[in-house]
Every structure is written in structure tokens, then in C-alpha cells.
C-alpha positions as CSV (number, residue, x, y, z in Angstrom):
1,M,103.1,45.6,110.4
2,S,101.7,48.4,112.5
3,I,104.9,50.5,112.0
4,I,104.4,50.4,108.3
5,M,100.8,51.5,108.6
6,E,101.7,54.3,111.0
7,S,104.4,55.7,108.7
8,M,102.3,55.6,105.5
9,G,100.1,58.5,106.5
10,K,102.7,60.7,108.1
11,K,104.4,63.4,106.1
12,R,107.6,65.1,107.2
13,P,107.2,68.8,107.9
14,R,108.8,71.1,105.3
15,P,111.8,73.0,106.7
16,R,111.0,76.6,107.3
17,R,112.3,78.9,104.5
18,S,112.7,82.6,104.3
19,F,112.3,84.8,101.2
20,T,113.5,88.3,100.4
21,P,111.1,91.1,99.9
22,E,112.2,91.3,96.3
23,F,111.3,87.6,95.7
24,K,107.9,88.1,97.3
25,A,107.2,91.1,95.2
26,E,108.1,89.2,92.0
27,I,105.7,86.3,93.0
28,V,102.9,88.8,93.8
29,E,103.5,90.5,90.4
30,L,103.2,87.1,88.6
31,C,99.9,86.4,90.4
32,Q,98.5,89.9,89.7
33,R,99.3,89.7,86.0
34,G,96.5,87.2,85.6
35,D,98.1,84.8,83.1
36,R,98.6,82.2,85.7
37,T,96.5,81.3,88.8
38,L,97.8,81.6,92.3
39,R,97.9,77.8,92.4
40,Q,100.0,77.6,89.3
41,V,102.5,80.2,90.5
42,S,102.7,78.3,93.8
43,Q,103.5,75.0,92.1
44,D,105.9,76.5,89.6
45,F,108.0,78.0,92.4
46,D,107.5,75.1,95.0
47,L,105.7,77.4,97.4
48,T,102.6,76.8,99.5
49,E,99.4,78.4,98.3
50,T,98.8,79.8,101.7
51,A,102.1,81.7,101.7
52,V,101.5,83.1,98.2
53,H,98.0,84.1,99.1
54,D,99.2,85.9,102.2
55,W,101.8,87.8,100.1
56,V,99.2,88.9,97.6
57,K,96.8,89.9,100.3
58,Q,99.6,91.9,102.1
59,A,100.6,93.7,98.8
60,D,96.9,94.6,98.2
61,L,96.7,96.0,101.8
62,D,99.8,98.0,101.3
63,T,98.6,99.5,98.0
64,G,95.2,100.3,99.3
65,A,93.4,97.8,97.1
66,R,92.1,96.1,100.3
67,T,91.2,97.7,103.5
68,D,90.4,94.6,105.7
69,G,93.7,94.4,107.5
70,L,96.9,96.3,108.5
71,T,99.5,97.6,106.1
72,S,103.1,96.7,106.5
73,L,103.8,100.2,107.9
74,R,101.8,99.3,111.0
75,F,105.1,99.2,113.1
76,R,106.2,102.7,112.1
77,R,106.2,105.2,114.9
78,S,105.0,108.8,114.4
79,T,107.6,111.4,115.1
């Protein structure tokens, strides 16, 4: 009986996935259009809300819409 109770609350971790920059850009565009919430876009594409939120935040940083973080160009060296 204790084995059943222990397994009921445990959820298997989701395998780590990777996404192309183009896919991320499309997801960000969908979120920024405003016709669907971030949550809806996340659910529609089986993504975590945290990942989509991070992609949108990074895109805002990269375009200058936000200034509370580093842009994706932070690893470029000056020549």
C-alpha cells in the first residue's frame, strides 16, 4: 500500500528538449501579437510557461524594449 501512495504524487521529469532560434522567434511573435495569452501559447505548443516567458523576456531585452538584463550579444567580443 505504501508503494502506491508514494507513486501517486510523483511526476516523471520531462525530457529536455531543444528548440531552434526560428521556432523561439515564432513563439515570441505569437505572444507579442496579443490575441492569445502566454499561457495559451504555451499550452497550444506543449511548452512550459517559464520557457516561453524567458524567450519573450530575452526578445524584449534584445530589441531594447527592456533594460533589466543582458542582451543575447553579451558574449560578443570587441575587435
